[in-house]
C-alpha positions, 0 to 999 in steps of 0.5 A: 092898581097892580094886577087889575085891568090896565088903563095904559098900554105900551107896545114895543116892536123891534127886530134886528138890534132890538134886544139891547134897545128893549133892555135899556127901556125895561131897565129904566122903568119904575114899578108899574101900577096902572100900565102894562108893557107888551114886547114884540121882538123878532126872535127865534122861539127857542130864545124867548124864555132866556130873553124874558129871564134876562129882562127879569133880572133885578127888575121890580115888575113881573116879566113873562111870556104871553100865553094863550088865555092869559089875562092881561094885568097892570104892572106886568111886562109881557113878551110875545111869541107867534101870532099873539093878539088881545081880545076882551071878555067882560072887563078883562083883556085876554091874550090869544096866541097861535103858532103859525108855520106860515108866519114870517115873523116871530112874533108878528108886530102888526098882529099884536099892535092891530089887536089894540086898535078897537080899544083906543077909546078906552085905554091910553096906548103908546106904540113904539117902533124900534130898530129893525129890518123891514116894515113889520108893525108900521101898518098897525102903528099907522092905524093906532095913530089914526085912532088917536094913540101916541106913536113913536119911532126911533131916529135914524142916528139911534136905530141900529138898523133903520129899516122899520123906523125909516118906513114908520117915519115915511108912512105915519103922518103924526109919528114922533121921532126920538132917539133911544134915550128920549124914547126911554124918557117918554115911556117913563113919563107915560107910565107915571 
């Protein structure tokens, strides 16, 4: 049911080249019911609101910036900033967020992905590493995979920048490698 606690979570992590790839994914999604999508796209904090607004245009699902103490709800798409994580209070999942001047990424993909590791037995999780420089998200994606979650990374020919996907392919044993169109289809299937 919409606005209840989700039974499925899609985690999207991206850096350089990511906004266009994320738009392709979000624009292809149907109305979400028991699924929540969480986006961790490296971006200057001043651009986050306009990014969320652009994703919201002509979209049936509510897209919002994840704020400290927000309750995570089904049928929503959240854009992360800073050090965003998730905690559980009773049956509800609650966002925690802090802005860290020492943090080298905004947002930190590993931080949000890692916060779901202890919930892999109660929520179906699909984590996706998209285009980007560096290795943010790879370590957490590996831990999610070891916990039984499905993990995907973008193929070399599909990624605009193959840094993060390349690291994911090397370091995560059971990762599925797909181009952006295959990723879109896998996420749509997962959300149904």
